[in-house]
Every structure is written in C-alpha cells, then in structure tokens.
Short mmCIF file of the C-alpha atoms (twelve columns), coordinates in Angstrom:
data_MODEL
# 
_entry.id   MODEL 
# 
loop_
_atom_site.group_PDB 
_atom_site.id 
_atom_site.type_symbol 
_atom_site.label_atom_id 
_atom_site.label_alt_id 
_atom_site.label_comp_id 
_atom_site.label_asym_id 
_atom_site.label_seq_id 
_atom_site.Cartn_x 
_atom_site.Cartn_y 
_atom_site.Cartn_z 
_atom_site.pdbx_PDB_model_num 
ATOM 1   C CA . UNK A 1   21.620  -16.388 19.958  1 
ATOM 2   C CA . UNK A 2   24.107  -19.220 19.483  1 
ATOM 3   C CA . UNK A 3   25.548  -20.048 16.063  1 
ATOM 4   C CA . UNK A 4   24.146  -23.596 16.230  1 
ATOM 5   C CA . UNK A 5   20.646  -22.263 16.872  1 
ATOM 6   C CA . UNK A 6   20.999  -19.932 13.903  1 
ATOM 7   C CA . UNK A 7   22.182  -22.823 11.698  1 
ATOM 8   C CA . UNK A 8   19.248  -24.985 12.715  1 
ATOM 9   C CA . UNK A 9   16.798  -22.201 11.934  1 
ATOM 10  C CA . UNK A 10  18.453  -21.467 8.578   1 
ATOM 11  C CA . UNK A 11  18.297  -25.133 7.626   1 
ATOM 12  C CA . UNK A 12  14.557  -25.086 8.311   1 
ATOM 13  C CA . UNK A 13  13.990  -22.024 6.091   1 
ATOM 14  C CA . UNK A 14  12.907  -22.314 2.484   1 
ATOM 15  C CA . UNK A 15  15.129  -21.007 -0.325  1 
ATOM 16  C CA . UNK A 16  12.890  -17.965 -0.655  1 
ATOM 17  C CA . UNK A 17  13.134  -17.164 3.052   1 
ATOM 18  C CA . UNK A 18  16.921  -17.496 2.971   1 
ATOM 19  C CA . UNK A 19  17.119  -15.074 0.066   1 
ATOM 20  C CA . UNK A 20  14.861  -12.666 1.968   1 
ATOM 21  C CA . UNK A 21  17.366  -12.706 4.818   1 
ATOM 22  C CA . UNK A 22  20.303  -12.142 2.470   1 
ATOM 23  C CA . UNK A 23  18.552  -9.417  0.489   1 
ATOM 24  C CA . UNK A 24  17.469  -7.574  3.651   1 
ATOM 25  C CA . UNK A 25  20.803  -7.572  5.469   1 
ATOM 26  C CA . UNK A 26  20.050  -4.441  7.447   1 
ATOM 27  C CA . UNK A 27  17.201  -6.214  9.239   1 
ATOM 28  C CA . UNK A 28  19.376  -9.036  10.581  1 
ATOM 29  C CA . UNK A 29  22.551  -9.438  12.582  1 
ATOM 30  C CA . UNK A 30  25.803  -10.139 10.789  1 
ATOM 31  C CA . UNK A 31  25.866  -13.715 12.122  1 
ATOM 32  C CA . UNK A 32  22.410  -14.512 10.774  1 
ATOM 33  C CA . UNK A 33  23.262  -13.157 7.331   1 
ATOM 34  C CA . UNK A 34  26.583  -15.042 7.252   1 
ATOM 35  C CA . UNK A 35  24.904  -18.345 8.191   1 
ATOM 36  C CA . UNK A 36  22.155  -17.725 5.602   1 
ATOM 37  C CA . UNK A 37  24.838  -17.220 2.921   1 
ATOM 38  C CA . UNK A 38  26.502  -20.473 3.984   1 
ATOM 39  C CA . UNK A 39  23.195  -22.326 3.818   1 
ATOM 40  C CA . UNK A 40  22.494  -20.980 0.322   1 
ATOM 41  C CA . UNK A 41  25.941  -22.131 -0.850  1 
ATOM 42  C CA . UNK A 42  25.370  -25.505 0.809   1 
ATOM 43  C CA . UNK A 43  22.090  -25.953 -1.111  1 
ATOM 44  C CA . UNK A 44  23.814  -25.215 -4.451  1 
ATOM 45  C CA . UNK A 45  21.065  -22.975 -5.795  1 
ATOM 46  C CA . UNK A 46  21.463  -22.258 -9.485  1 
ATOM 47  C CA . UNK A 47  21.494  -18.693 -10.795 1 
ATOM 48  C CA . UNK A 48  18.183  -19.342 -12.524 1 
ATOM 49  C CA . UNK A 49  16.557  -20.466 -9.261  1 
ATOM 50  C CA . UNK A 50  17.868  -17.392 -7.451  1 
ATOM 51  C CA . UNK A 51  16.637  -15.070 -10.219 1 
ATOM 52  C CA . UNK A 52  13.207  -16.715 -10.232 1 
ATOM 53  C CA . UNK A 53  12.853  -16.356 -6.459  1 
ATOM 54  C CA . UNK A 54  14.017  -12.727 -6.574  1 
ATOM 55  C CA . UNK A 55  11.506  -11.951 -9.346  1 
ATOM 56  C CA . UNK A 56  8.718   -13.366 -7.178  1 
ATOM 57  C CA . UNK A 57  9.896   -11.250 -4.238  1 
ATOM 58  C CA . UNK A 58  9.940   -8.113  -6.399  1 
ATOM 59  C CA . UNK A 59  6.401   -8.839  -7.614  1 
ATOM 60  C CA . UNK A 60  5.226   -9.188  -4.021  1 
ATOM 61  C CA . UNK A 61  6.998   -6.035  -2.909  1 
ATOM 62  C CA . UNK A 62  5.217   -4.109  -5.676  1 
ATOM 63  C CA . UNK A 63  1.886   -5.304  -4.365  1 
ATOM 64  C CA . UNK A 64  2.528   -4.330  -0.766  1 
ATOM 65  C CA . UNK A 65  5.430   -2.161  0.272   1 
ATOM 66  C CA . UNK A 66  3.824   -0.351  3.179   1 
ATOM 67  C CA . UNK A 67  0.844   -0.327  5.473   1 
ATOM 68  C CA . UNK A 68  -1.830  -0.199  2.809   1 
ATOM 69  C CA . UNK A 69  -4.686  -0.421  5.310   1 
ATOM 70  C CA . UNK A 70  -4.033  3.105   6.593   1 
ATOM 71  C CA . UNK A 71  -7.012  5.353   5.936   1 
ATOM 72  C CA . UNK A 72  -6.648  9.028   5.005   1 
ATOM 73  C CA . UNK A 73  -7.605  11.472  7.748   1 
ATOM 74  C CA . UNK A 74  -10.784 13.540  7.711   1 
ATOM 75  C CA . UNK A 75  -8.970  16.799  6.961   1 
ATOM 76  C CA . UNK A 76  -7.214  15.075  4.045   1 
ATOM 77  C CA . UNK A 77  -10.575 13.924  2.705   1 
ATOM 78  C CA . UNK A 78  -11.889 17.473  3.008   1 
ATOM 79  C CA . UNK A 79  -8.796  18.832  1.247   1 
ATOM 80  C CA . UNK A 80  -8.971  16.302  -1.561  1 
ATOM 81  C CA . UNK A 81  -12.686 16.996  -2.064  1 
ATOM 82  C CA . UNK A 82  -12.807 20.792  -1.871  1 
ATOM 83  C CA . UNK A 83  -9.426  21.550  -3.459  1 
ATOM 84  C CA . UNK A 84  -10.461 19.304  -6.276  1 
ATOM 85  C CA . UNK A 85  -7.927  20.151  -8.982  1 
ATOM 86  C CA . UNK A 86  -6.236  16.784  -9.631  1 
ATOM 87  C CA . UNK A 87  -2.862  18.378  -10.440 1 
ATOM 88  C CA . UNK A 88  -2.608  19.809  -6.896  1 
ATOM 89  C CA . UNK A 89  -2.791  16.339  -5.366  1 
ATOM 90  C CA . UNK A 90  -0.398  14.596  -7.730  1 
ATOM 91  C CA . UNK A 91  2.604   15.008  -5.423  1 
ATOM 92  C CA . UNK A 92  0.749   13.908  -2.297  1 
ATOM 93  C CA . UNK A 93  -0.604  10.820  -4.037  1 
ATOM 94  C CA . UNK A 94  2.874   10.072  -5.435  1 
ATOM 95  C CA . UNK A 95  4.312   10.112  -1.900  1 
ATOM 96  C CA . UNK A 96  1.537   7.835   -0.663  1 
ATOM 97  C CA . UNK A 97  2.257   5.472   -3.542  1 
ATOM 98  C CA . UNK A 98  6.002   5.409   -2.756  1 
ATOM 99  C CA . UNK A 99  5.308   4.625   0.896   1 
ATOM 100 C CA . UNK A 100 2.936   1.832   -0.062  1 
ATOM 101 C CA . UNK A 101 -0.264  3.441   1.223   1 
ATOM 102 C CA . UNK A 102 -2.412  1.984   -1.522  1 
ATOM 103 C CA . UNK A 103 -5.703  2.618   0.283   1 
ATOM 104 C CA . UNK A 104 -4.753  6.285   0.739   1 
ATOM 105 C CA . UNK A 105 -3.945  6.585   -2.964  1 
ATOM 106 C CA . UNK A 106 -7.309  5.133   -3.976  1 
ATOM 107 C CA . UNK A 107 -9.231  7.207   -1.434  1 
ATOM 108 C CA . UNK A 108 -7.394  10.406  -2.378  1 
ATOM 109 C CA . UNK A 109 -8.233  9.876   -6.032  1 
ATOM 110 C CA . UNK A 110 -11.839 9.046   -5.121  1 
ATOM 111 C CA . UNK A 111 -12.313 12.257  -3.100  1 
ATOM 112 C CA . UNK A 112 -10.501 14.389  -5.682  1 
ATOM 113 C CA . UNK A 113 -12.556 13.183  -8.617  1 
ATOM 114 C CA . UNK A 114 -15.899 13.179  -6.827  1 
ATOM 115 C CA . UNK A 115 -15.190 16.697  -5.573  1 
ATOM 116 C CA . UNK A 116 -14.260 17.810  -9.068  1 
ATOM 117 C CA . UNK A 117 -17.319 16.194  -10.656 1 
ATOM 118 C CA . UNK A 118 -19.674 17.648  -8.035  1 
ATOM 119 C CA . UNK A 119 -18.130 21.118  -8.479  1 
ATOM 120 C CA . UNK A 120 -18.471 20.979  -12.264 1 
ATOM 121 C CA . UNK A 121 -22.038 19.690  -11.897 1 
ATOM 122 C CA . UNK A 122 -22.928 22.603  -9.634  1 
ATOM 123 C CA . UNK A 123 -21.319 25.147  -11.967 1 
ATOM 124 C CA . UNK A 124 -22.907 23.701  -15.090 1 
ATOM 125 C CA . UNK A 125 -26.312 22.891  -13.634 1 
ATOM 126 C CA . UNK A 126 -26.965 25.837  -11.418 1 
ATOM 127 C CA . UNK A 127 -24.759 28.709  -12.498 1 
ATOM 128 C CA . UNK A 128 -27.600 31.149  -13.011 1 
ATOM 129 C CA . UNK A 129 -30.391 29.513  -11.061 1 
ATOM 130 C CA . UNK A 130 -29.035 29.282  -7.488  1 
ATOM 131 C CA . UNK A 131 -27.179 31.641  -5.171  1 
ATOM 132 C CA . UNK A 132 -23.562 31.185  -4.147  1 
ATOM 133 C CA . UNK A 133 -24.477 30.126  -0.583  1 
ATOM 134 C CA . UNK A 134 -26.996 27.597  -1.838  1 
ATOM 135 C CA . UNK A 135 -24.367 26.165  -4.190  1 
ATOM 136 C CA . UNK A 136 -21.817 25.972  -1.355  1 
ATOM 137 C CA . UNK A 137 -24.390 24.206  0.821   1 
ATOM 138 C CA . UNK A 138 -25.170 21.708  -1.921  1 
ATOM 139 C CA . UNK A 139 -21.424 21.091  -2.385  1 
ATOM 140 C CA . UNK A 140 -21.100 20.338  1.351   1 
ATOM 141 C CA . UNK A 141 -24.009 17.913  1.025   1 
ATOM 142 C CA . UNK A 142 -22.163 16.259  -1.899  1 
ATOM 143 C CA . UNK A 143 -19.145 15.886  0.411   1 
ATOM 144 C CA . UNK A 144 -21.221 14.301  3.165   1 
ATOM 145 C CA . UNK A 145 -22.733 11.866  0.662   1 
ATOM 146 C CA . UNK A 146 -19.257 11.070  -0.724  1 
ATOM 147 C CA . UNK A 147 -17.881 10.610  2.804   1 
ATOM 148 C CA . UNK A 148 -20.706 8.247   3.792   1 
ATOM 149 C CA . UNK A 149 -20.333 6.280   0.556   1 
ATOM 150 C CA . UNK A 150 -16.592 5.968   1.193   1 
ATOM 151 C CA . UNK A 151 -17.056 4.892   4.767   1 
ATOM 152 C CA . UNK A 152 -19.700 2.249   4.172   1 
ATOM 153 C CA . UNK A 153 -18.923 0.979   0.672   1 
ATOM 154 C CA . UNK A 154 -15.848 2.268   -1.194  1 
ATOM 155 C CA . UNK A 155 -13.314 1.613   1.576   1 
ATOM 156 C CA . UNK A 156 -14.474 -1.997  2.024   1 
ATOM 157 C CA . UNK A 157 -14.458 -2.556  -1.729  1 
ATOM 158 C CA . UNK A 158 -10.902 -1.218  -2.051  1 
ATOM 159 C CA . UNK A 159 -9.756  -3.221  0.993   1 
ATOM 160 C CA . UNK A 160 -11.136 -6.460  -0.480  1 
ATOM 161 C CA . UNK A 161 -9.424  -5.661  -3.786  1 
ATOM 162 C CA . UNK A 162 -6.102  -5.023  -2.017  1 
ATOM 163 C CA . UNK A 163 -6.407  -8.191  0.056   1 
ATOM 164 C CA . UNK A 164 -7.048  -10.199 -3.106  1 
ATOM 165 C CA . UNK A 165 -3.838  -8.805  -4.640  1 
ATOM 166 C CA . UNK A 166 -1.731  -10.059 -1.735  1 
ATOM 167 C CA . UNK A 167 -1.079  -13.543 -0.422  1 
ATOM 168 C CA . UNK A 168 -2.484  -14.879 2.834   1 
ATOM 169 C CA . UNK A 169 -4.910  -12.027 3.580   1 
ATOM 170 C CA . UNK A 170 -2.450  -9.187  3.367   1 
ATOM 171 C CA . UNK A 171 0.894   -10.803 4.160   1 
ATOM 172 C CA . UNK A 172 2.990   -10.415 1.059   1 
ATOM 173 C CA . UNK A 173 6.152   -11.942 2.455   1 
ATOM 174 C CA . UNK A 174 6.518   -15.380 4.045   1 
ATOM 175 C CA . UNK A 175 6.811   -15.665 7.787   1 
ATOM 176 C CA . UNK A 176 10.381  -15.619 9.043   1 
ATOM 177 C CA . UNK A 177 11.328  -17.953 11.854  1 
ATOM 178 C CA . UNK A 178 13.760  -15.590 13.536  1 
ATOM 179 C CA . UNK A 179 14.180  -11.868 13.937  1 
ATOM 180 C CA . UNK A 180 17.233  -9.650  14.381  1 
# 
C-alpha cells in the first residue's frame, strides 16, 4: 500500500477510528500507525477529547471482548448440570469471562444453578420415598427439560440481551476502512 493511499484513508477516518489504530498497533503495519499518529497531530486533538474517546472505547471493549455468540458444548452443559457445585465451575466461568464468551458464562451459570436446584429438590422431596435409580432418572429428565428450555428460550433471551448491550447488532467497534 502506498503512503499516499494510507494518508487518504487516515484523513477519511474519524478521531475514534484513528485512536483505535494507534491503540492497537500490533494489528497494523508500522506505516499505517505512523500516518495515523501524524493525522492525530494534524487534527490537534485535545487531551480531554482523547481521554473521552478512549473511555468510550474501554466501555465498548468491556461489553464485547470476544465472540460472545459461542454456545457451550453439550458435554459442557452436562458437566455444568450434573457436577452442580458452583465453586467447581468458578474457574471455568472466569476463563470464559476473560475471553469474552458472555453467552457461555450465562449458560454455564444457568446449567449449574438449575442442576443444583433440581438436585436439592430431589434430595429434599424424595429422599425416603423414591429409589436411587428413580431419582437419577428424574434428574436426567430435569436435565432434558433444562436443555430444551435453554435451546428454545434462554439462549435467545440471552442473545437479545447481549445484542442490546452492543452497538449495531453486535459490532462494538466502528468499521475500519483498511486492514494490516
């Protein structure tokens, strides 16, 4: 890419897009970053303007930092449901949260808590009245109900909630007019 082409593209970018380029240097070539710096200096942005734009970018990055539409796998759902002690899943959910898998975090918590509640309900309600195999069968039926509810209702509800938290139907950062 020629320097003049890069300059023309940088001139067309908004202040926020220029700061995205500068703040994400590793994603762009050295020439692009250098020209973006020059364009920022040329526009004489005040420190307050830069801080305000960076605050907005941080807010957006907190909303979506990863692929939040990724669903948890079936074996993960089974694990969250049947190994339903919330403390066991804390580290897994923390890693999902760090990677930005917000749907996985919500689904993991959903399966953990519904598994825990159904287990406690079975213990409390049928401890002396039903056999162990009957209780295990009922617990599996609780899982199937929870799975169906997740598939046809909870996942869509969470996805709509996540989409509402982001700009432009899931895109939390503005479109960039050139790539490294």
